[in-house]
TIBANU-246247 format. One record per atom (N, C-alpha, C, O): residue in one letter; x, y, z. Coordinates in steps of 0.1 Angstrom, whole numbers, plus 2048, in hexadecimal, padded with zeros to 3 digits. Example, Ala and Ser with C-alpha at 12.3 -4.5 7.8 and 13.67 -1.06 7.14 Angstrom:
residues 2
A8847C784E
A87B7D384E
A8847DF84E
A88E7DF855
S8807EA847
S8897F5847
S88180084F
S88680B850
END
This chain:
residues 410
M899870845
M890866843
M88B864852
M89386585B
N87D863854
N877861862
N873855866
N87084C85F
T874855872
T86E848879
T86484D885
T86485888A
Y85B842886
Y84E846891
Y85083D89B
Y850831899
Q8518428A7
Q8518398B4
Q8488438BF
Q84B84F8C2
H83F83B8C5
H83883F8D0
H83284C8CD
H8328558D5
G82C84D8C1
G8238598BE
G82B8668BA
G8258718BA
R8388658B8
R83F8718B4
R84686D8A7
R84B8628A4
L84787889F
L84E877892
L85B87D893
L85C888897
R866875890
R87387C893
R87C879885
R87887287C
T88787F885
T89187D87B
T89B87287F
T8A087288A
R89E869876
R8A985E87B
R8AB85686E
R8A1854866
R8B785286C
R8BA849863
R8B983A866
R8BE83586F
W8B083485C
W8AE82685D
W8B781B858
W8BC81B84D
S8BB812861
S8C680685D
S8C07FD855
S8B77F585B
P8C37FA848
P8BE7EE842
P8BE7E1849
P8C77DE850
G8B37D9848
G8B27CD850
G8AC7CF85E
G8AB7C5865
R8A97DD861
R8A47DF86F
R8997E886B
R89B7F486D
P88C7E4867
P8807EB867
P87D7F3872
P87D7ED87C
V87A800873
V87780787D
V86780E87A
V861813883
V86480E86F
V85681686B
V85080E863
V85580785A
V84180F867
V83980785F
V82F80E856
V82881785A
L82F809849
L82681283F
L823807834
L82C800830
A817807830
A813800824
A80880781D
A7FD809822
V80980B811
V7FD81280A
V7FC80B7FE
V8058057F9
A7EE80E7F8
A7EC8077EC
A7EA8117E2
A7E581C7E5
S7EC80F7D4
S7E98197CA
S7DA8197C8
S7D380F7CA
T7D48257C5
T7C68267C5
T7C28207B7
T7B681E7B4
A7CB81C7AF
A7C68167A1
A7C98057A3
A7D27FE79D
L7C08007AB
L7C27F17AA
L7B97E97A0
L7AE7ED79F
A7BE7DF79A
A7B87D9790
A7B67C9794
A7BE7C2798
V7A97C6793
V7A77B7797
V7A87AF78B
V7A47B0780
A7B27A6792
A7B979C786
A7B0791783
A7A778F78B
G7B178B779
G7A9781775
G7AD774779
G7B877277F
A7A5768776
A7AA75B77A
A7B6757774
A7B975A768
G7BF74F77B
G7CC74C775
G7D173F77D
G7CB73B787
I7DC73A779
I7E172F780
I7F173177F
I7F573A778
M7FA729786
M80872D788
M80E72A77B
M80B721772
V818733779
V82073576B
V82D73176F
V83173077B
G83672D763
G84472C766
G849738764
G84474275F
T858736769
T85F743768
T86274A75A
T864756759
A861740751
A863746743
A85675073F
A85775B73A
A84B749741
A83F75273F
A83F75F748
A83B76A744
A84575E754
A84576975D
A84E773759
A84E77D760
G857772750
G86277E74D
G86D77D757
G875786757
V86E77375E
V879772768
V882766766
V87C75B764
S88E767766
S89575B765
S89575276F
S89375577B
A89874576C
A89773C776
A8A273E782
A8A073978D
A8AD745780
A8B574878A
A8B0754792
A8B675679D
E8A875A78E
E8A1767796
E89576379C
E89276A7A6
S88D758799
S88275679E
S8817487A7
S88773D7A2
V87A7487B2
V87773C7B8
V86873A7B9
V8627447BD
S8627307B5
S85472B7B9
S8527297C8
S85871F7CD
L84A7317CF
L84672E7DC
L8447227E1
L83F71A7D9
T84471C7ED
T84270D7F0
T83570B7F7
T8336FF7F9
A82A7127FA
A81E7107FD
A8177067F3
A81A7077E7
A80E6FD7F7
A8086F37EE
A8006FB7E4
A7FA7057E7
V8026F77D7
V7FD7007CC
V7EE6FF7CA
V7E96F37CB
T7E770A7C7
T7D970A7C3
T7D97137B9
T7E271B7B8
A7CF7137AF
A7CB71D7A6
A7C572A7A9
A7C27327A1
S7C572D7B9
S7C073A7BA
S7C97457B6
S7D57447B4
T7C174F7B5
T7C775C7AE
T7C47677B5
T7B87677BA
A7CC7717B7
A7CC77D7C0
A7C47897B7
A7C57897AB
G7BE7927BD
G7B779E7B6
G7BB7A97BE
G7BA7B47B9
S7BE7A87C9
S7C27B47D2
S7CE7B07DC
S7CD7A67E2
V7D87B77DE
V7E17B47E7
V7E47C07F1
V7E27CB7ED
A7E97BD7FD
A7EE7C7807
A7FA7C480D
A7FC7B880E
A8037CC812
A80F7CA817
A8107D4823
A8117E0822
G8107CD830
G8147D583D
G8227D583D
G82A7D1834
Y8267D9849
Y8357D884D
Y8397CC84C
Y8447CB846
A8347C2851
A8397B4852
A82F7A8850
A83179D854
H8247AD848
H81B7A4845
H8147A7838
H8147B3834
T80E79E831
T80979F824
T7F9799823
T7F878F82A
C7EF79D81D
C7E379781A
C7DF79A80D
C7E27A5808
S7D678F806
S7D37907FA
S7C578A7F8
S7C0781800
I7BD7907EE
I7B178A7EF
I7B17827DF
I7B67887D5
H7AC7777DF
H7AC76E7D3
H7A07717CA
H7977797CF
A79F76D7BF
A7967717B4
A78976A7B9
A77E76F7B5
D7897607C1
D77E75A7C8
D7777607D4
D76D75B7D9
G77E76C7D7
G7777747E1
G77C76E7F0
G7767737F9
T7877657F1
T78D7627FD
T79976C801
T79F7727F8
L79B76D80D
L7A6774814
L7AF76A81A
L7AB760820
W7BD76E817
W7C876981C
W7D0771821
W7D177C81C
C7D776F82C
C7E2777833
C7EF76F836
C7EF762836
W7F9775839
W80676E83D
W810777844
W80E783842
G81977284B
G82577B850
G82177E860
G81B775867
A826789864
A82778D873
A81778D878
A80E792871
N815789883
N80778A888
N80578F898
N7FC78C8A0
T81079689C
T81079A8AB
T8057A38AF
T8017A48BB
S8017A98A5
S7F37B18A8
S7E67AC8A3
S7DC7B38A2
G7E67A189E
G7D9799897
G7D779E88A
G7CB79F885
Q7E27A3884
Q7E17A9875
Q7DD79E86B
Q7D77A0860
L7E079186F
L7DD785864
L7CD784865
L7C877F85B
G7C678786F
G7B778686E
G7B2779870
G7A677786D
N7BB76F877
N7B6761879
N7B375E887
N7B475288A
G7B0767891
G7AD76689C
G7B97638A5
G7B77608B1
T7C67628A2
T7D175F8A8
T7DA76A8A8
T7D77758A2
N7E67698AF
N7F27708AE
N7FE76A8A9
N80976F8AA
T7FC75E8A3
T80675789D
T80A75A891
T80175A889
S81675D88E
S81A761880
S81C755878
S81F74A87E
Q81B757869
Q81974F85E
Q824751855
Q82675D853
T82C74784F
T83674A845
T830745837
T83774582D
T823740837
T81B73D82C
T80F74182C
T80A743837
P807742821
P7FA748821
P7F0740829
P7F1733828
V7E7745830
V7DC741839
V7CF747834
V7CE753832
Q7C573F832
Q7B774482F
Q7B174A83B
Q7B3745846
I7AA75683A
I7A575D845
I79875A845
I79275F83B
G79175384D
G78174F84B
G77D747842
G78573F83C
D77174783F
D76D741833
D76374A829
D75D746820
V76475882E
V75D761825
V764760816
V77075F814
T75976180D
T75F7637FE
T75976F7F7
T75476E7EB
T7597797FE
T7537867FA
T75D7917FC
T75879C7FB
W76878F7FE
W77479A7FF
W7757A07F1
W7777997E7
A7757AD7F0
A7797B57E3
A7857BC7E4
A78B7BB7D9
S78B7C37EC
S7967CB7EE
S79C7CC7FB
S7947CC805
I7A87CD7FC
I7AF7CF80A
I7BB7D8809
I7C27D87FF
D7BF7DF813
D7CB7E7818
D7D07E4823
D7C87E082C
A7DE7E5825
A7E47E4832
A7EC7EE836
A7F47F482E
G7EB7F1844
G7F17F9849
G7FD7F3850
G8027E984B
S8037FB85B
S80E7F5861
S80D7E8867
S8157DF865
N8037E586E
N8027D7875
N7F07D5876
N7EA7CF87F
F7EA7DB86C
F7DD7D886B
F7D77D885C
F7DE7DB852
N7CE7D685A
N7C57D584C
N7B67DA84E
N7AF7DA859
C7B27DE840
C7A57E1840
C7A27DC831
C7A97DF827
A7977D5831
A7917D0825
A7817D3821
A7787D682A
I77E7D3815
I7707D5812
I76B7C880A
I7717C3801
R75E7C480F
R7587B9808
R74F7BC7FE
R74B7C77FD
T74B7B47F5
T7437B77EA
T7367BE7EC
T7307C47E3
D7317BE7F8
D7247C37FD
D7297D1802
D71F7D8806
G7347D8802
G7387E3804
G73C7E5813
G7437EF817
S7397DC819
S73C7DE828
S74C7DE82A
S7537D7823
L7517E5835
L75E7E6837
L7627E0844
L75A7E284E
W76F7D7846
W7737D1850
W7817D5852
W7887D7849
C7857D5860
C7947D8865
C7967CD86F
C78E7C6875
W7A47CC871
W7AB7C387A
W7B87C687D
W7BD7CD875
G7BF7C1888
G7CB7C288A
G7CF7CD895
G7C77CF89D
G7D87D2894
G7DC7DC89D
G7D47EA89D
G7CF7EF893
N7D27ED8AB
N7C77F98AB
N7CA8038B6
N7C180A8BB
L7D88058B8
L7DC80E8C2
L7D781A8C1
L7D38208CC
R7D78218B5
R7D182E8B2
R7C382F8AD
R7BF83A8A9
G7BC8248AD
G7AF8238AB
G7AD82289C
G7A3826897
Q7B781D893
Q7B681A886
Q7AD81187F
Q7AB80F873
L7A680988A
L79D7FE884
L78F804885
L7857FD881
A78D81188A
A78081788B
A775811892
A76A816890
D77680789B
D76E8018A5
D76B8078B1
D7648018B9
G76F8138B3
G76D81D8BE
G7768198CA
G77581F8D5
T77E8108C8
T78880C8D3
T79780F8CF
T7998168C5
T7A180A8D6
T7AF8098D4
T7B47FC8D5
T7C07FA8D6
T7AB7F28D4
T7AD7E38D7
T7B27DD8CA
T7AD7E18C0
N7BB7D48CA
N7BF7CD8BE
N7B57C38BC
N7AE7BE8C5
R7B37BF8AE
R7AA7B78AC
R7B07AA8A3
R7B67AD898
T7AD79E8A7
T7B279389F
T7AB78E893
T7B078688C
A79F794892
A79678F888
A79079C882
A7917A6888
P78A79B876
P7847A6870
P7777AC878
P76E7A487C
V7787B8879
V76D7BF881
V7677CA877
V76E7D1871
R7597CB876
R7527D386B
R7547E1872
R7567E387E
V7557EB869
V7557F886A
V7477FF867
V74380285C
G740800874
G732806870
G7287FD867
G7287F0867
N71F804862
N7167FD859
N71580384B
N70D800843
D71F80C848
D71F81483C
D72580A831
D7297FF833
T723811825
T72A807819
T734811814
T73381D814
W73F809810
W74C81080C
W75180C7FC
W74D8027F7
T7598167F7
T75B8117EB
T76C8107E6
T77180A7DD
A7738187F2
A7818177F3
A78881A800
A782822808
V794815804
V799816811
V7A9815810
V7AF80E808
S7AE81D819
S7BD81E819
S7C481D827
S7BF824830
A7CC81682B
A7D1815837
A7DF81A838
A7E7815831
G7E282483F
G7EF82A842
G7F782384D
G7F5817850
D80082B855
D80882685E
D80082286A
D802817870
A7F782D86E
A7EE82B879
A7E2833877
A7DC838881
H7DC83686B
H7D083B869
H7CD83685B
H7D5832853
T7BD83685A
T7B783084F
T7AD83A849
T7A7841851
C7AB83C83D
C7A3843836
C79A83A82A
C79F831823
A78E83E829
A785835821
A77B83D81B
A778848821
V77583A80E
V76A843804
V75F838807
V75F82C805
R75384080C
R74583980C
R7408397FD
R7448417F5
T7368317FB
T72E8307EE
T72783E7EB
T7238407DF
D7268487F5
D71F8527F2
D72B85D7ED
D7288687EA
G7388597ED
G7418617E7
G74886C7F4
G74F8757F2
T745868800
T74986F80C
T75586880F
T75785C80D
L760871815
L76C86C81A
L76D86B82A
L76887482F
W772862831
W77386083E
W78085A843
W78485083D
C78686084D
C792859852
C793859862
C78D860869
W79A850865
W79B84D875
W7AC848877
W7B484686F
G7AC848886
G7B984488B
G7C2850891
G7BD858899
F7CE84F88E
F7D7858892
F7D786588B
F7D586787F
N7D986F893
N7D787D88D
N7E1886890
N7DF89288D
R7EC883896
R7F588D89A
R7FB896890
R8018A0894
L7F9893882
L7FF89B879
L7F68A0870
L7F98A6866
G7E889E873
G7DE8A386C
G7D989A860
G7D189E858
Q7DE88F860
Q7DB885856
Q7CB882854
Q7C687E84A
L7C488585F
L7B688485B
L7AF890857
L7A3890856
A7B5899853
A7B08A584F
A7A98AD859
A7A08B4856
A7B08AC867
A7AB8B5872
A7B58B787A
A7BF8B0879
S7B38C1882
S7C08C788C
S7C18BC897
S7B68B889C
S7CD8B989B
S7D08AE8A6
S7C98B28B2
S7C58AA8BA
S7C78C18B3
S7C08C58C0
S7B28C38C1
S7AB8C38CB
V7AD8C08B5
V79E8BA8B5
V79C8AC8B7
V7938A78BD
T7A68A58B1
T7A68998B1
T7B28928AF
T7B78938A4
Y7B98898B9
Y7C68848B9
Y7C58768B6
Y7CE8718AF
T7BD86F8BA
T7BA8628B8
T7AB8608B5
T7A38638BD
Q7AA85B8AA
Q79A85C8A5
Q79784C8A3
Q79C84589B
T78E8478AB
T78B8388AC
T77F8358A4
T77D8298A2
T77883F89E
T76E83D895
T76F846889
T77685088A
P76884387D
P76984B872
P765857874
P75B85987A
R76D86286E
R76B87186F
R76B876861
R774873859
Q76087D85D
Q76088184E
Q76B88D84B
Q76E895853
V76F88D840
V77889583A
V76E89F834
V76989B82A
G76B8AC838
G7658B6831
G7568B182D
G7508A8834
T7508B7824
T7428B3821
T7418AE813
T7368A980F
D74B8AF80C
D74C8AB7FC
D74689B7F9
D747892802
T7428987F0
T73B88D7EC
T7408877DF
T73A87E7D8
N74C88D7DB
N7528887CD
N7618827D0
N76A8847C8
W76387B7D9
W76F8757DC
W76F8677D5
W7658607D4
A77A8637D0
A77A8587C8
A78384D7CC
A7818417CB
S78E8517D1
S79984A7D6
S7A184E7E1
S7A085B7E3
V7A88487E8
V7B184D7F4
V7BD8457F5
V7BC8397F2
T7C984A7FA
T7D48437FE
T7DA84A80B
T7DD85680A
A7DB843815
A7E1846822
A7EF843823
A7F3837821
G7F784E826
G80584C829
G80984B837
G80084783F
F81584F83B
F81A84F84A
F811859851
F808857859
G81486484D
G80C870856
G80787984B
G80488484E
H80387583E
H7FC87E834
H7F287582E
H7F1869831
T7E987B826
T7E0874820
T7DC87B811
T7DC887810
C7DA875808
C7D787A7FB
C7CB8747F5
C7CA8677F6
A7C387A7EE
A7B68747E8
A7B287B7DA
A7B58877D7
I7AB8747D2
I7A98787C4
I7988797C4
I7918717CA
R7948847BE
R7868877BC
R78187F7AF
R7888797A8
T7758817AE
T76F87C7A3
T772883794
T77087E789
N775890798
N77989878C
N78989778A
N78E8A0783
A78F88E790
A79D88978F
A7A6895793
A7B189778E
T7A189E79D
T7AB8A67A3
T7B18A07B0
T7AA8987B7
L7BE8A37B5
L7C389C7BF
L7C78A57CB
L7CC8B07C9
W7C38A17D8
W7C38A97E3
W7CB8A17EE
W7C98957F0
C7D38A97F4
C7DC8A27FE
C7DA8AA80C
C7D78B680A
W7DD8A5818
W7DD8AB825
W7E58A382E
W7E989782B
G7E98AA83B
G7EF8A3846
G7FF8A9846
G8028B4843
N8078A1848
N8188A584A
N81C8A883C
N8178A3832
S8248B283D
S82B8B7830
S8398BB832
S83F8C282A
S83F8B483D
S84C8B8842
S8588B6836
S8628BD836
Y8548AD82E
Y85D8AA820
Y8568B1815
Y85D8AF80A
G84B8B7814
G8448BC808
G83B8B1805
G8348B37FB
Q8398A580B
Q83089C806
Q82289E802
Q81B8967FC
L81E8AA806
L80F8AE801
L8108B37F2
L8068B37EB
G81B8B77ED
G81D8BB7DF
G8168C77DB
G8108C87D0
V8168D17E5
V8108DF7E4
V81A8E97E5
V8168F47E7
G8288E77E4
G8328F17E4
G8368F67F3
G83D9007F5
S8308EF7FD
S8348F2809
S8378E8814
S8318DD814
V83E8EC81E
V8418DF829
V8398E2834
V83D8DD83F
S82E8EA834
S8258EC83E
S81A8E283D
S8158DD832
H8168DD84B
H80B8D584B
H7FF8D8847
H7FD8E4847
A7F48D1843
A7E78D583F
A7DF8CD844
A7E18C1844
I7D38D284A
I7C98CA851
I7BD8CA84A
I7B38C584F
T7BD8D083E
T7B18D0834
T7B68CB827
T7C28CE824
P7AF8C281E
P7B38BF812
P7B68CD808
P7AF8D6805
T7C48CB803
T7C88D47FC
T7CD8CF7ED
T7D48C57EB
Q7C78D77E3
Q7C88D27D7
Q7D78D07D1
Q7DE8DB7D2
V7DC8C77CB
V7EA8C77C5
V7E98CB7B6
V7E58C37AD
G7ED8D67B3
G7EB8DC7A6
G7DF8DC7A0
G7D58DB7A8
T7DD8DC792
T7D28DC78C
T7D08D0781
T7C78D0778
S7D88C8782
S7D98BB77A
S7CF8B177E
S7CA8B178A
T7CD8A8774
T7C489E778
T7CB890779
T7D388C770
W7C8889783
W7CD87D785
W7C6870787
W7BB86E78C
T7D0865782
T7C7857782
T7CB84E78D
T7C5844790
S7D7853794
S7DA8497A1
S7E38537AA
S7E985D7A6
V7E384D7B5
V7EC8547BF
V7F284B7CB
V7EA8437CF
G7FE84B7D0
G8028427DA
G8088497E5
G8128507E1
A80584A7F1
A80E8527FB
A817848803
A81483E80A
G82184C801
G82E84380B
G82F84A817
G82685081B
Y83C84881D
Y83F84B82B
Y83F85D82B
Y838864832
A846862823
A848871820
A847875813
A84D87F80F
F84286E80B
F8428737FC
F83586E7F7
F82E8687FE
T8348717EB
T82786E7E4
T82986D7D4
T8318757CF
C8228647CD
C8258627BF
C8168607BA
C80E85B7C1
G8158667AD
G8088647A5
G809864797
G813869792
T80085E790
T80085E781
T7F586877D
T7EB86A784
R7F886E773
R7EF87976E
R7E6872760
R7E886775C
A7DD87975C
A7D5875752
A7DB873745
A7D686C73C
N7E887B744
N7EE87A738
N7F986E737
N80286C72E
G7F8867743
G80285B744
G80F85D74A
G81885474A
T81186A74F
T81E86D754
T81E86B762
T81486B768
L82A869769
L82B865777
L83387277F
L83C87877A
W82E875789
W83387E792
W83587B7A1
W82D8747A8
C84087F7A6
C84087E7B5
C84688C7BC
C84B8957B6
W84388B7C9
W8498957D1
W8498917E0
W8428887E5
G8508997E8
G8558967F4
G8638927F8
G86D8957F2
D86488C802
D874887805
D87987D7F9
D8728747F3
N8858807F7
N88D8787ED
N8998747F1
N8A28747E9
G89B86F7FF
G8A6869805
G8AC85D7FE
G8B885B7FE
Y8A28547F7
Y8A88497EF
Y8A48477E1
Y8A483D7DB
G8A18547DC
G89C8537CF
G88D8507CC
G88984C7C1
Q8868517D6
Q87884C7D5
Q86F8577CD
Q8638557CB
L8758617C9
L86D86A7C0
L86F8667B1
L86986B7A8
G87985C7AF
G87C8587A0
G88586179A
G88785F78E
V88B86B7A1
V89587479B
V8A08757A5
V89F86F7B0
S8AA87C7A0
S8B787E7A8
S8B488B7B0
S8AC8947AC
G8BC88B7BB
G8BD89A7C1
G8B38997CD
G8AE88E7D1
T8B18A67D3
T8AB8A87DF
T89D8A67DF
T8988A57D4
G8938A67EA
G8878A57E8
G8808B37E5
G8868BE7E5
Q8738B07E0
Q86B8BB7DB
Q85C8BA7E0
Q8548B07E2
S8598C87E3
S84C8CC7E8
S8418CD7DE
S8358CF7E2
A8448CB7D1
A83A8CD7C8
A83E8C07BD
A8498BB7BE
P8348BB7B5
P8368B07AD
P8408B37A3
P8418BE79E
V84A8A87A1
V8558A7797
V85289C78F
V84F891794
Q85489D782
Q85089177A
Q85F886778
Q86B888776
A85A87D77B
A86387177B
A86686B76C
A85F862769
G86E86F765
G872869758
G86887174E
G86187A752
N86886C744
N861874738
N855869732
N84E86E72A
A85485C736
A849854733
A83D859734
A83A86073E
T83485672A
T82585A72C
T81C84D72B
T81284D724
T821842730
T818837730
T81783173D
T81682573E
W817838749
W816834756
W806832759
W7FE83A754
T802827760
T7F4825761
T7F0825770
T7E5827775
G7FA822778
G7F7822785
G804821790
G80D81A78B
V80482679C
V80F8277A5
V80C8247B3
V8028287B8
S81581D7B8
S8148197C7
S82081F7CF
S82B81F7CA
A81C8237DC
A8298277E3
A82B81F7F0
A82181B7F6
G83581D7F4
G838816802
G84082080A
G83E82C809
L84981B813
L84F82381C
L85882D815
L856839815
Y86482880D
Y86B830805
Y86D82C7F8
Y8768317F1
T8648237F4
T86481C7E6
T85781F7DF
T84D8227E5
A85681F7D3
A84B8217CB
A84C8167BF
A8578137BB
C8418117BA
C84080A7AD
C83580F7A5
C82B8147AA
A83680C797
A82B81278F
A82A808782
A834800780
V81F80777B
V81D7FF76F
V81A808765
V813812766
R821803759
R81E80A74E
R813806746
R80C7FE74C
T80F80A739
T806805732
T8097F872B
T8007F1725
D8167F472A
D8187E8725
D8197DC72F
D81D7D072B
S8167DF73D
S8147D8748
S8217D374D
S8227C9753
S82C7DB74A
S8387DA74E
S8397E075E
S8337EA761
L8417DA767
L8407E0775
L84F7E8777
L85A7E2775
W84E7F377C
W85C7FA77F
W85A80078F
W850804794
C8667FE795
C8678037A2
C87380A7A6
C87D8087A0
W8738147B0
W87E81C7B2
W87D8217C0
W8738207C7
G8898267C4
G88A82C7D3
G8948227DB
G89E81D7D6
F88E81F7E9
F8968197F4
F8968097EF
F88C8047EC
N8A38027EF
N8A37F67EB
N8AC7ED7F4
N8B17E37EF
G8AD7F1802
G8B47E980A
G8B17DB80D
G8B97D4812
N8A47D680B
N8A07C980C
N89C7C3800
N8957B9800
G8A07C87F4
G89C7C27E8
G88F7C67E2
G88A7BF7D9
Q8887D07E7
Q87A7D17E6
Q8787D77D8
Q86D7D77D3
L8827DD7D1
L8827E07C2
L8817D67B8
L87F7D87AD
G8847C87BD
G8837BD7B4
G88B7BB7A8
G8887B579E
D8977C37A9
D8A07C279F
D8AD7BB7A1
D8B77BE79A
G8AD7B27AA
G8B67AB7AC
G8C37AF7B5
G8CC7A77B7
T8C27BC7B9
T8CA7C37C1
T8C57C87CE
T8B97C77D0
T8CE7CD7D8
T8C87D57E2
T8CF7E57E0
T8D37EB7EA
T8CF7E97D4
T8D47F77D1
T8C78007D0
T8BD7FD7CA
H8C880C7D6
H8BF8167D5
H8BF81C7C8
H8CA81E7C2
K8B381F7C1
K8B18227B4
K8A98317B5
K89F8337BB
S8AF83A7AE
S8A78467AD
S8A184979F
S89E85579C
A89F840798
A89683E78B
A89083178A
A89482778F
P885833784
P87C824782
P88681B77D
P88F81E775
T88580E781
T88D80377D
T8827F877B
T87A7F5784
Q8847F376F
Q8797E776C
Q87C7DB775
Q8887D7777
V8727D4779
V8727C8780
V8717BE777
V8667BD770
G87C7B5774
G87E7AB76A
G8797AF75C
G8797BB759
T8757A6753
T86F7A9746
T8607A8744
T85A7AA739
A85A7A374F
A84C7A074D
A8447AB747
A8487B674A
T8397AA740
T8317B373D
T8227AF73E
T81A7AF735
S8207AB74B
S8137A574E
S80F7A975D
S8097A2764
W8137B6761
W8107B976F
W8047C376E
W8037CC766
S7FB7BF778
S7EE7C877A
S7F27D2783
S7FE7D2787
S7EA7DC786
S7ED7E778F
S7EA7E579D
S7E97EE7A4
S7E97D87A3
S7E67D47AF
S7F47D07B5
S7F97C57B5
L7FA7DB7BC
L8067DB7C2
L8047DE7D0
L7FB7E47D5
A80F7D97D8
A80E7DD7E6
A81D7DF7EB
A8257D57E8
L8237E87F2
L82F7EC7F7
L8317EF803
L82A7F7808
S83C7E980A
S8407EE818
S84D7EB816
S8547F080D
Y8547E0823
Y8647DD821
Y8627D1817
Y86D7CC815
H8587CC811
H8567C4808
H84C7C87FE
H8447D1800
T84C7C27F2
T8437C77E7
T83B7B97E2
T8407AE7E2
C82F7BE7DE
C8267B37D9
C8207B87CD
C81C7C47CC
G81E7AF7C2
G8187B37B6
G8107A87B1
G81479C7B2
V8067AB7AC
V7FB7A17A6
V7FD7A1795
V7FB7AC78F
R7FF79778E
R80079677F
R7F279577B
R7E9791782
E7F179976C
E7E3798768
E7DB78B766
E7CF78A761
D7E3782769
D7DE77476A
D7DA772778
D7D676777B
G7DB77A781
G7D877878F
G7E2771798
G7E076D7A4
D7ED76F792
D7F876979B
D7FF7747A3
D80277F79D
L8017727B1
L80677B7BA
L8167797BC
L81976D7BE
W8207847BB
W82D7817BC
W83278B7C8
W82D7967C9
T83D7877CF
T84078F7DB
T85178E7D9
T8577857D4
W85679A7DF
W86479A7E1
W8687A57EB
W85F7AC7EF
G8757A67F0
G8797B07F8
G87A7A9807
G87D79D807
Y8797B0812
Y87B7AE820
Y8727A0824
Y86779F820
N87779782D
N86F78C830
N87278783D
N87277B83F
G875791846
G87978C855
G86D78485C
G86F77D866
S861787857
S856781860
S84D776856
S84377185A
G85477484B
G84D76B841
G842772839
G83876B834
Q844780837
Q83978682F
Q83A784821
Q83178881A
L84577E81D
L84477980D
L83C76F80B
L83776E7FF
G83A765815
G83175A814
G83774D80E
G830745807
D84474C810
D84C740808
D84E735814
D85372B811
G84A73881E
G84E72D829
G85C731830
G860729839
T86373C82D
T86F73E832
T87074D837
T865753836
T87B75283D
T87C760841
T889765839
T89176C83F
T88B76282F
T897765828
T89177081C
T88876D814
Q89877C81C
Q893786813
Q899783804
Q8A377D802
R8917887FC
R8957867ED
R8947937E4
R88B79B7E6
S89D7937DB
S89B7A07D4
S89679F7C5
S8997A77BC
T8907947C3
T8887937B6
T87D78B7B9
T87D7827C1
P87278F7B1
P8647887B4
P8647797B5
P86C7727AF
A85C7757BC
A8597657BD
A84C7637C0
A8467697C9
Q8467597B7
Q8377577B8
Q8337527C5
Q8397497CB
V8267587CB
V81E7527D7
V8157477D1
V80D7497C8
T81673D7D7
T80C7317D6
T80572E7E4
T80A7307EF
F7FA72A7E2
F7F27297EF
F7EE71A7F1
F7ED7117E9
Q7EA718800
Q7E670B804
Q7D97087FF
Q7D17117FD
S7D66FC7FC
S7C76F87F8
S7BF6F7804
S7B46F4803
END
């Protein structure tokens, strides 16, 4: 397992309860949830002993998109408002301060937010007019404002319009409305699809090739993957664990196609990747130190199928954990579980997909880090896992190993 410190990628074992690396990535298959209100534990498919309703003042606000950073969380409600909570040392909550929050706080009064993703200690989000905004930590230029200065409030990225964005550990990639793909931030491992000798820290968007048929993108720690409009999958950057899925452990500074299959979603984790194919199967590759490939055994440099199910609709990957939704709207997670982020009531790692409770009402809007967030089809947001900075939004810093619903202040 790797950790990242001071611009260097090195091998080291991580001690549970002491996070040392930051990563949050979102699945490329986000579903906008409909309106809804708070439901009881019986309707949620989680027993009363397993679930705790969170303690912020209740409103009927519902989440459509959610993002999980290393120690913070943000979500967009169905009414287009943006809310964040957790650690705020780099301004990642976007409320103009560096004060952390253990319950959700609304960010400004804009009501046109559409989608969001979180990196280590920063966020990027798209509004309904297609404009892209970033804020938080900016040491490697990952906010694309031409500087390396942290921002405590959203700052617009140029004047272009965008359809998708993904934030990695210290780099960001996004798709414009013309189908072009652009990346910026840290590039030590080629994650921007360029040699580090050409650009090491990129503070403004840099185009990836000249293609105009990119549909979605996911940014991991040191690698990036994207799906084109023809459903082919391409990856580049660090492949020291085979996380590019091309049968090699050599880095790639240009997009390289992963097999010849067609794909519906992809999620890039720390040093692994998972994706769902058009036939509903689930495949993972890269590091497997905690079972994050959904199979037993060692790491894989080419896609390996996780189980035999053919009903997977979307997958998301975090540091060493992945979660995916099936066609029956059940949620399954696997991999590292030292902080309870698998949501199965334990802290035992799992090398096969394990169902989260019995609910069959999960959307594909998921976000994973040392904690996990999921949006139900009724728009309710649930969180579980590590909570050292209040990122679960329950007013405490106590971690939990089962989902609990997040409620919001009016």
